[in-house]
Every structure is written in C-alpha cells, then in structure tokens.
C-alpha positions as CSV (number, residue, x, y, z in Angstrom):
1,M,73.1,104.6,254.3
2,S,75.0,107.7,255.4
3,F,78.6,108.5,256.0
4,L,80.2,110.4,258.8
5,Y,83.5,110.4,256.9
6,M,84.2,110.6,253.2
7,G,87.7,110.2,251.9
8,N,89.3,109.2,248.6
9,V,92.0,106.9,247.3
10,Q,93.9,107.0,244.0
11,L,94.1,103.9,241.8
12,I,96.3,103.4,238.7
13,L,94.4,101.0,236.4
14,S,94.4,99.7,232.9
15,P,91.8,101.1,230.6
16,Y,89.7,98.0,231.0
17,E,89.9,98.1,234.8
18,A,89.2,101.8,234.9
19,H,86.1,101.3,232.7
20,E,84.7,98.7,235.1
21,A,85.4,100.9,238.1
22,E,83.7,103.9,236.4
23,Q,80.6,102.0,235.9
24,K,80.4,101.0,239.5
25,Y,82.1,103.5,241.9
26,R,81.7,107.2,242.5
27,I,84.6,108.9,240.7
28,V,86.2,112.1,242.0
29,K,88.9,112.6,239.4
30,R,90.0,110.8,236.2
31,S,93.0,111.3,234.0
32,V,94.9,109.3,231.3
33,D,98.6,108.7,231.6
34,A,100.2,108.0,228.2
35,R,103.8,108.8,229.1
36,Q,104.9,105.1,229.0
37,R,104.3,102.5,226.4
38,E,101.5,101.0,228.5
39,L,98.5,103.3,228.8
40,K,97.2,103.9,232.3
41,V,94.2,105.6,233.8
42,L,94.4,107.4,237.1
43,L,91.1,107.3,239.1
44,T,90.4,108.9,242.4
45,I,87.4,107.3,244.0
46,L,85.3,108.0,247.1
47,V,85.6,105.6,250.1
48,D,83.6,105.4,253.3
49,E,85.0,105.5,256.9
50,Q,85.8,101.8,256.7
51,G,87.7,102.2,253.4
52,R,85.0,100.6,251.3
53,K,84.5,102.0,247.8
54,V,81.4,104.1,247.5
55,E,78.9,102.6,245.0
56,R,77.4,105.0,242.4
57,E,74.0,104.4,244.0
58,A,75.1,105.6,247.4
59,P,73.1,108.7,248.5
60,I,76.0,111.1,248.8
61,P,75.3,114.5,247.3
62,L,77.7,115.4,244.6
63,Y,77.6,119.1,245.5
64,E,75.5,121.7,247.1
65,P,73.0,122.9,244.5
66,P,72.8,126.6,243.8
67,H,70.1,128.8,245.3
68,F,69.1,131.7,243.1
69,Q,67.0,134.4,244.7
70,D,64.0,136.0,243.2
71,V,65.3,139.5,242.2
72,H,62.2,140.9,240.4
73,N,61.9,143.6,243.0
74,A,65.5,143.6,244.3
75,E,66.8,146.8,245.8
76,H,70.1,146.5,243.8
77,S,70.9,146.0,240.2
78,A,74.0,145.6,238.0
79,V,74.4,145.9,234.3
80,I,76.4,143.2,232.4
81,V,77.8,143.9,228.9
82,G,78.2,140.6,227.1
83,A,76.6,137.2,227.6
84,G,79.7,135.0,227.3
85,P,80.9,132.8,230.2
86,A,82.1,135.8,232.3
87,G,78.7,137.6,231.8
88,L,76.5,134.6,232.4
89,F,78.3,133.4,235.5
90,A,78.4,136.9,236.8
91,A,74.6,137.1,236.4
92,L,74.0,133.8,238.2
93,T,76.3,134.9,241.1
94,L,74.5,138.2,241.4
95,Q,71.2,136.4,241.6
96,E,72.6,134.1,244.3
97,H,73.3,137.3,246.3
98,G,69.9,139.0,245.6
99,I,71.1,141.5,243.0
100,R,69.2,141.9,239.7
101,P,71.3,141.5,236.6
102,V,70.5,143.4,233.4
103,I,72.5,141.9,230.4
104,Y,73.1,143.5,227.1
105,E,74.4,141.1,224.3
106,R,75.2,142.3,220.8
107,G,74.5,139.0,219.2
108,K,71.5,136.7,219.0
109,E,70.2,134.1,221.3
110,V,71.8,130.7,220.8
111,S,69.2,129.0,218.6
112,A,69.1,131.9,216.1
113,R,72.9,132.1,216.3
114,K,73.1,128.5,215.2
115,V,71.3,129.4,212.0
116,D,73.8,132.2,211.2
117,I,76.7,129.9,211.9
118,A,75.3,127.2,209.6
119,R,75.0,129.8,206.8
120,L,78.6,130.9,207.4
121,N,79.8,127.2,207.1
122,R,77.9,127.0,203.8
123,N,79.6,130.1,202.4
124,Q,76.4,132.1,202.5
125,G,77.8,135.1,204.2
126,L,79.1,136.4,207.5
127,N,76.7,138.1,210.0
128,T,79.1,140.4,211.8
129,E,76.9,140.5,214.9
130,S,76.1,136.8,215.0
131,N,78.8,134.3,214.4
132,Y,81.4,132.0,216.2
133,C,82.5,135.0,218.3
134,F,79.3,137.0,219.0
135,G,76.1,135.9,220.5
136,E,74.7,134.1,223.5
137,G,77.4,132.1,225.3
138,G,80.2,133.9,223.6
139,A,83.1,132.4,221.6
140,G,83.1,129.3,223.9
141,T,79.6,128.1,222.9
142,F,80.7,126.7,219.5
143,S,84.0,125.3,220.6
144,D,85.3,122.2,222.2
145,G,83.8,123.4,225.5
146,K,87.0,122.8,227.5
147,L,86.6,123.3,231.2
148,F,90.2,123.6,232.2
149,S,92.4,126.3,233.5
150,R,96.1,126.2,234.4
151,S,95.6,128.8,237.1
152,K,94.9,127.6,240.6
153,K,94.4,131.1,242.1
154,R,91.4,132.4,240.2
155,G,88.7,131.0,242.4
156,N,86.5,128.0,243.0
157,M,87.0,126.1,239.8
158,Q,84.9,123.1,241.1
159,R,82.0,125.4,241.6
160,V,82.1,126.3,237.9
161,M,81.9,122.6,237.0
162,E,79.1,122.2,239.4
163,L,77.1,125.0,237.8
164,F,77.6,123.6,234.3
165,H,76.5,120.2,235.6
166,H,73.4,121.8,237.2
167,F,72.4,123.2,233.9
168,G,72.8,120.0,232.0
169,A,76.4,119.1,231.4
170,Q,77.3,115.4,231.5
171,D,78.5,113.8,234.8
172,N,82.1,113.5,233.8
173,V,82.6,117.3,233.9
174,L,82.7,116.8,237.7
175,Y,85.8,114.6,237.7
176,E,87.7,114.6,234.4
177,A,91.1,116.2,234.7
178,H,90.6,117.9,231.3
179,A,86.8,118.0,231.2
180,H,85.0,119.2,228.1
181,I,81.3,119.6,227.2
182,G,81.2,119.7,223.4
183,S,79.7,122.1,220.9
184,D,76.6,119.9,220.5
185,K,75.8,120.1,224.3
186,L,76.7,123.7,225.1
187,P,73.8,125.5,223.4
188,S,71.2,123.8,225.5
189,I,73.2,124.4,228.7
190,I,73.5,128.1,227.8
191,R,69.8,128.3,227.1
192,A,69.0,126.8,230.5
193,M,71.2,129.4,232.1
194,R,69.3,132.2,230.3
195,E,66.0,130.8,231.3
196,C,67.1,130.6,234.9
197,I,68.3,134.2,234.9
198,I,65.0,135.4,233.4
199,A,62.8,133.2,235.6
200,H,64.4,134.7,238.8
201,G,63.9,138.3,237.6
202,G,67.0,139.1,235.5
203,E,66.8,140.8,232.1
204,I,68.6,139.9,228.9
205,H,68.6,142.2,225.8
206,F,69.8,140.5,222.7
207,E,71.0,142.3,219.5
208,T,71.9,145.3,221.5
209,C,75.5,146.5,221.0
210,V,76.7,148.9,223.6
211,D,77.7,151.9,221.5
212,K,78.7,155.3,222.7
213,G,75.1,156.4,223.3
214,L,74.1,153.4,225.3
215,F,77.4,153.5,227.3
216,H,76.6,157.2,228.2
217,S,73.2,156.1,229.3
218,L,74.4,153.2,231.4
219,S,77.1,155.3,233.0
220,S,74.8,158.1,233.8
221,P,73.7,158.5,237.5
222,S,70.5,160.0,236.2
223,L,69.3,156.9,234.4
224,R,66.0,155.9,235.9
225,G,66.1,152.5,237.6
226,L,69.8,152.0,236.8
227,G,71.3,155.2,238.2
228,G,74.7,154.6,239.6
229,V,74.6,150.9,239.1
230,P,77.9,149.0,238.6
231,I,78.7,147.8,235.1
232,I,80.4,144.4,234.5
233,L,82.2,144.7,231.2
234,S,82.5,141.2,229.7
235,I,82.7,141.9,226.0
236,G,84.9,139.1,224.8
237,H,88.2,139.1,222.9
238,S,86.7,140.1,219.5
239,A,84.8,143.3,220.3
240,H,87.3,145.6,218.6
241,D,84.8,148.3,217.9
242,T,83.8,148.4,221.6
243,Y,87.5,148.6,222.5
244,R,87.8,151.8,220.4
245,M,84.6,153.2,221.7
246,L,85.7,152.8,225.3
247,L,89.1,154.3,224.5
248,S,87.3,157.4,223.0
249,E,85.3,157.7,226.2
250,G,88.3,157.9,228.4
251,V,88.4,154.3,229.6
252,R,92.1,153.3,229.9
253,L,93.2,150.4,227.6
254,E,96.7,149.1,227.0
255,P,98.3,146.7,224.5
256,K,98.8,143.2,225.9
257,G,100.9,140.2,225.0
258,F,99.0,137.6,223.0
259,A,99.6,134.9,220.5
260,M,99.0,134.2,216.8
261,G,99.8,131.5,214.3
262,V,98.0,128.8,212.4
263,R,95.7,125.9,213.0
264,V,97.2,122.4,212.2
265,E,95.1,119.4,211.4
266,H,96.2,115.7,211.3
267,P,94.3,112.5,210.8
268,Q,93.2,111.5,214.3
269,A,94.4,108.0,213.7
270,L,98.0,109.4,213.3
271,I,97.8,111.3,216.6
272,N,96.4,108.2,218.3
273,R,99.5,106.3,217.1
274,L,101.9,109.0,218.2
275,M,100.4,109.7,221.7
276,Y,99.1,106.3,222.6
277,H,101.8,104.1,221.1
278,N,99.6,102.5,218.4
279,P,96.9,100.9,220.7
280,P,94.1,98.8,219.4
281,Q,90.8,100.5,218.6
282,E,89.1,99.0,221.7
283,I,91.5,100.9,223.9
284,I,90.8,104.2,222.1
285,D,87.0,103.5,222.5
286,L,87.6,103.3,226.3
287,V,89.8,106.3,226.9
288,G,88.8,108.5,223.9
289,N,90.9,110.0,221.1
290,A,94.3,111.2,222.0
291,S,95.2,114.9,222.5
292,Y,98.5,116.6,222.9
293,S,100.0,119.7,224.5
294,L,103.3,120.9,223.0
295,V,105.6,123.8,223.8
296,T,109.0,125.0,222.8
297,Q,111.1,128.1,222.8
298,V,112.3,129.7,219.5
299,Q,114.3,132.9,219.3
300,G,113.2,134.0,222.7
301,R,109.5,133.5,222.2
302,G,107.2,130.6,223.1
303,V,105.7,128.4,220.4
304,Y,103.0,126.2,221.6
305,S,99.8,124.3,220.9
306,F,96.5,125.9,221.9
307,C,92.9,124.6,222.2
308,M,93.7,121.1,220.9
309,C,90.6,119.5,219.6
310,P,90.7,115.7,219.3
311,G,88.1,114.3,216.9
312,G,87.2,117.9,216.0
313,H,86.6,120.4,213.2
314,I,88.2,123.6,212.1
315,V,85.7,126.5,211.8
316,P,85.6,130.1,210.4
317,A,85.9,132.3,213.5
318,G,86.2,135.8,212.0
319,S,83.8,138.5,213.1
320,S,84.5,141.3,210.6
321,A,84.4,141.6,206.8
322,E,87.5,140.9,204.7
323,S,89.2,138.9,207.4
324,C,90.0,135.2,207.7
325,V,90.3,133.7,211.2
326,V,90.2,129.9,212.0
327,N,89.5,128.1,215.3
328,G,88.7,124.6,216.4
329,M,85.7,122.9,217.9
330,S,84.5,119.3,218.7
331,A,81.3,117.6,219.7
332,S,80.9,115.8,223.0
333,H,81.9,112.4,221.6
334,R,85.0,113.8,219.8
335,N,84.6,111.3,217.0
336,S,85.6,113.2,213.9
337,P,88.4,111.5,211.9
338,Y,90.5,114.7,212.3
339,A,92.6,116.2,215.2
340,N,93.3,119.9,215.1
341,S,95.1,122.4,217.3
342,G,96.2,126.0,217.2
343,M,99.9,126.4,216.8
344,V,100.8,129.9,217.9
345,V,103.7,132.2,218.6
346,E,104.0,134.5,221.6
347,I,103.7,138.1,220.6
348,R,104.8,140.9,223.0
349,P,103.7,144.5,222.5
350,E,107.2,145.6,221.7
351,D,107.3,143.1,218.9
352,V,104.8,145.0,216.8
353,L,105.5,148.6,217.7
354,N,107.5,149.2,214.5
355,A,105.4,147.1,212.2
356,E,104.3,148.9,209.0
357,C,100.7,148.0,209.6
358,V,100.6,149.8,213.0
359,M,99.1,153.3,213.0
360,H,100.3,155.4,215.9
361,N,97.7,157.7,217.3
362,A,95.7,158.1,220.5
363,Q,92.8,156.0,219.2
364,R,94.9,153.0,218.1
365,I,96.3,150.1,220.0
366,P,99.4,148.5,218.2
367,T,98.7,144.9,219.1
368,L,95.1,145.2,217.9
369,E,96.3,146.8,214.6
370,F,98.7,144.0,214.0
371,Q,96.1,141.4,214.7
372,E,93.6,142.9,212.3
373,W,96.3,143.4,209.6
374,L,97.3,139.7,209.6
375,E,93.6,138.6,209.6
376,H,93.1,140.7,206.5
377,E,96.3,139.2,204.9
378,A,94.8,135.8,205.4
379,F,91.6,136.9,203.7
380,L,93.6,138.2,200.7
381,H,95.4,134.8,200.4
382,G,92.2,132.8,200.8
383,A,89.0,133.3,198.9
384,P,86.1,135.7,199.3
385,E,83.6,133.1,200.5
386,S,85.5,132.3,203.8
387,Q,87.8,129.8,202.2
388,A,91.0,129.7,204.1
389,P,94.6,129.7,202.9
390,A,96.2,126.3,203.5
391,Q,99.5,124.4,203.0
392,R,100.6,120.9,203.8
393,L,102.7,120.9,207.0
394,R,106.0,119.6,205.6
395,D,105.7,121.9,202.6
396,F,105.3,124.8,205.0
397,V,108.4,123.9,207.0
398,E,110.5,123.3,203.9
399,G,109.2,126.3,202.0
400,R,107.5,124.9,199.0
401,K,104.1,125.2,197.4
402,S,101.5,122.4,198.0
403,P,100.2,121.4,194.5
404,D,97.2,119.8,196.2
405,L,95.8,119.6,199.8
406,P,94.6,116.7,201.9
407,A,91.0,116.2,203.0
408,C,90.2,118.8,205.7
409,S,87.3,119.3,208.2
410,Y,87.0,123.0,207.4
411,L,83.6,123.3,205.8
412,P,83.9,126.5,203.8
413,G,86.9,125.0,202.0
414,V,90.6,125.7,201.6
415,V,92.8,127.1,198.8
416,S,96.5,126.3,198.4
417,S,98.7,129.2,199.6
418,R,102.4,129.7,200.5
419,L,101.9,130.6,204.2
420,D,105.7,130.5,204.6
421,E,105.9,133.5,202.2
422,W,103.3,135.9,203.7
423,L,103.3,135.1,207.4
424,P,105.5,137.7,209.2
425,A,108.9,136.3,209.8
426,Q,108.6,136.6,213.6
427,I,105.7,134.2,213.3
428,G,106.5,132.0,210.3
429,T,110.1,131.2,211.0
430,R,109.4,130.4,214.6
431,L,106.5,128.1,213.6
432,Q,108.8,126.3,211.2
433,Q,111.3,125.6,213.9
434,G,108.6,124.8,216.4
435,F,107.2,122.1,214.2
436,R,110.7,120.6,213.8
437,D,111.1,120.6,217.6
438,F,107.7,118.8,218.0
439,D,108.6,116.2,215.4
440,R,111.8,115.4,217.4
441,K,109.5,114.7,220.4
442,Y,106.9,112.8,218.4
443,R,108.5,111.4,215.3
444,G,105.9,111.5,212.5
445,F,104.2,114.7,213.7
446,L,105.8,116.7,210.8
447,T,104.1,115.1,207.8
448,N,102.4,116.1,204.6
449,E,99.4,114.2,205.8
450,A,98.8,117.3,208.0
451,V,97.6,120.6,206.8
452,I,97.9,124.1,208.3
453,L,95.3,126.9,207.9
454,G,95.7,130.6,208.6
455,V,95.3,132.4,210.7
456,E,94.8,131.5,214.3
457,S,94.6,134.9,215.9
458,R,92.0,134.9,218.6
459,S,93.7,132.7,221.2
460,S,93.5,135.6,223.6
461,S,92.9,139.3,223.8
462,A,95.5,141.7,222.4
463,V,94.2,144.4,224.8
464,R,93.9,144.8,228.5
465,I,91.6,147.1,230.5
466,P,93.6,147.8,233.6
467,R,91.7,147.4,236.9
468,D,92.4,147.8,240.6
469,P,93.5,144.4,242.0
470,E,91.5,144.8,245.1
471,T,88.2,146.3,243.9
472,L,88.4,144.9,240.3
473,Q,87.2,148.3,239.1
474,S,88.7,150.0,236.1
475,V,91.6,152.2,237.1
476,S,90.1,155.1,235.0
477,T,86.4,154.6,235.4
478,P,84.8,154.0,238.8
479,N,81.9,151.5,238.9
480,L,83.2,149.7,235.7
481,Y,84.3,146.1,236.3
482,P,86.2,144.8,233.3
483,C,86.5,141.0,233.3
484,G,86.9,137.9,231.2
485,E,88.9,137.4,228.0
486,G,88.0,140.7,226.5
487,A,89.4,142.6,229.5
488,G,92.7,140.6,229.3
489,Y,92.2,138.7,232.5
490,A,91.2,135.2,231.3
491,G,92.0,132.7,228.6
492,G,89.1,130.3,228.2
493,I,85.6,129.3,229.4
494,T,86.6,128.3,232.9
495,S,88.9,131.2,233.7
496,S,86.4,133.7,232.1
497,A,83.5,132.2,234.2
498,L,85.7,132.5,237.4
499,D,86.5,136.1,236.6
500,G,82.9,136.9,236.1
501,I,82.1,135.3,239.4
502,N,84.8,137.4,241.1
503,A,83.5,140.6,239.7
504,A,80.0,139.8,240.9
505,L,81.3,138.9,244.4
506,K,83.0,142.3,244.6
507,I,79.7,144.0,243.8
508,A,77.9,141.9,246.4
509,E,80.6,142.9,248.9
510,K,80.0,146.6,247.9
511,Y,76.3,146.2,248.8
512,N,77.1,144.1,251.9
513,L,75.2,141.1,250.5
C-alpha cells in the first residue's frame, strides 16, 4: 500500500483511549494536558488521502535516513574540540558533506567514563577529567536526556530527533512533545555515533585536553595535514581552564547572564497528586510520572525550575576539586520514587561585578569567578567526600535548621546545613519567595517532605565567546567556530546539537560542499 497524500489530525483522548491508539496507529506528536481536573492526552496521528488512520504496519518511511560519506581520503578536514552533543552532531554533519572530522575530547570514552562516575557516586574520589561533565557525550550523557528546546529558530529540530533515533533511541523521541531518552540509554547511542564517525573515516582522540600548546598547533597554518583547517569549539559549560587559556591567547570572551540556585527533591507521589489531581496509579502507568515547569519574578529577576527530572536522581556534577555541584538525571522509565528539579535565580553580569569574590584583572571573568566561589562555598558547607549541604524545603523558606533530613536520591549523601544563611542574598531571598509563589499555584509544594541541595550552578554557561552572526566564526579569531553551551549559544542537548550542525553547515558552505 502506498499513499499519494499524507496528512494528520489531532485527537483529544483519555489516557486509556490514547494508549489504545498508540498501540495501533502511527503517531506524529503526543502531549499530556493536565491543566484541568480530568487528564487528557493530545495525539496527532497520520491519515491517508481518504482520511483513514494509518496503521503502524503501513510502509510509510518515518524519515529520510542519513547518508554519511566515506571521508578517509577527503580533501577537506575540520577539527572539533569537545565530543558533547554540539561536537558529535557537527562531526556527523561534516561527514554527510564529505568533510573529515578530527575530534579532541579531554575525557574518556563513555564506557570508561561510567566507571569513574560510579566511583564518584560511592565517594571514592573525583576524576577531574572524567565525570558527569567531561567525557564522551558531554554533560548530557548522564542526565535525563531531554530532547526539547524552546527556540524554534535554531534549525531542524526534527532532524536531531531522527538522528538520535537512527543511532538507537526509542521510537517515542520522534513524536513526544517533551521527548527524553534516559541516562541508561544514552551511552549506547553515543557509542554508536562514535563508531559511525570512525567507520566513515573520522578521528576521535580521547583524554586529550586542548591546552595552550595544542591550541597553537591546531591554529597553525603550518600543521601538516591540518594546516588552515577550521576549528569547531564545542567545549561545554564546565571547561573553565580552557576558557582562561583561550582568553590568554587573545580569543575574545565576555561575561554572560546565567542562573544559579539549588536542586529540590520531592516524593514523586506528591508531585503526581499536585500535577495530576490525585489520579489512580493505573493512569500514571499510562501517561508517566508528572513533571512541572514553574516560573515567577522576584525583585526584578526570574526564578524558575530547570531540568525537572520526574522519577529521577540527584547526582554530583562538579568537575574540580573542593567544589560541590548538583544536577539531576533519570533513566528512560523515570520510575524512581523521587522527583527533582533545579530551582534557579537569574544572574546578570552586573549583579556580580561588586561581589567580594570577584577578582578584576584581564584574565578573569566576573561571572565565572562568582560561579566558582559559590561552588566552593557549597563544598565547605558539605563534606569532603562529595556529600552535599541540604535543608528541608520549608525550613529553608522559614529560616531554621533541619535537625534531620528526609530520604534522598543523592548517592554520596547529604549533611544538614543552613543554606538560608550562606547562599548570597540575591539568590537565597529570591528562592525563598519563589517557593512561596510556587506553593500558591500548587498548594502543598512547599513542604518539609521536600529537601533542597546546593548548589545548582551549571544550568548554563557563565561565559560567551562572541561570534559573527553570519559566518558563526569568532569575532577575534578567524577560522574558529564557537558553538554549543560552552560558547554561550545553547542550553541543552537539542539546542547544542543544532548549534553544532549549524557550525558544520557553515564550514561546508565555505568549501562549497
């Protein structure tokens, strides 16, 4: 059977009806509407030219599969620094256009990286080059794996979903409104991408940090085989040492607005009651654990939830000694009994210029200094073995010590701390009011059943590497293409991948490919 026309229709169904439709018909888009007392599922399904629903078995290609060229002997090459989403998707795009990618990644390949992360979770030490931030796949590999971006102008988002699916992601990434992969699935997908890159002639050099010497070599027109090649800089938001190296080499960097705060964790059952209006477990089994997205304004700055992980875990996400950073992740089934989310406050460059921790000289960036200072403060109020400072949520808002703490998903452990006393007022007081605001919207959100951990500081980069909006090259350094979160132009897996694709397309355009 073939179709000359393929359209779609939108259905508003109960969870039971939606589940039946998903088993039978080809789904284009799926979302859950929990705004009313009665939970609804919105499905967009394919129909044929007579308006008949298209069965799952119908031979309609879901998408055009990618075609990667053999670039072993390609005329053109490009260097990529960093093997996160921006770097990997840039490499794949280069190969689609017949350009050989050469990737340098400071961390380890994903299987070895998992070993270092397991040691960190057991309080057996931080490997500063292989952790939740550094290594193959970048910071997104061991996260919730959200494939969502609020921006509609970055590029072909559906193509990113298709590539993830091509390399092993589950079918629902092609149609879920807020798709996610899961930390248990992402490593194998990342590995499949690497194998594809190498099989078609690309190179990947792990445990190779681009220091001043290597940067000189890569930038030198005299380098044999790589002379004059473009460099895609996709270093991620935590490569603070690389930022400073680039600054010392004359690459223009500037402070950028970012956000910092805490990570809050509730029992997932409580969040299900608040968001889904106390549904039976069988409904939750059909639609999945509830999530939330919260935002308010306090004293002229945004306070909002970030990277909400239903059925997830809190993890130690620091990348340097004597710092404490927390983040969230969840597996594909999102079936942990805990729900966590970053709760962060908007920070503008002018907010930190006069902070005592900021050192003003040519090699310092105030936002970066402030970020690092607060991460060290969290370390001092936690414990040396990656244990995080924590406080019951209502105790934090009302300014009192928590004599004990509830069960928590954070494996290294937590210690009771008065976060309300040591968080900077511009963050702490805004968070306190923000939690009150969120409780007015969802009564019961502000509870001592919830716990906050500090600090959530890597929601986005505190630095931007300015680039020309047309060529995407650094405004100070020709042939350097800053992209992704680390360059200050993305805020997650999807947007980083799109930015990497865009950088690769500019290089292909330069070579007329």
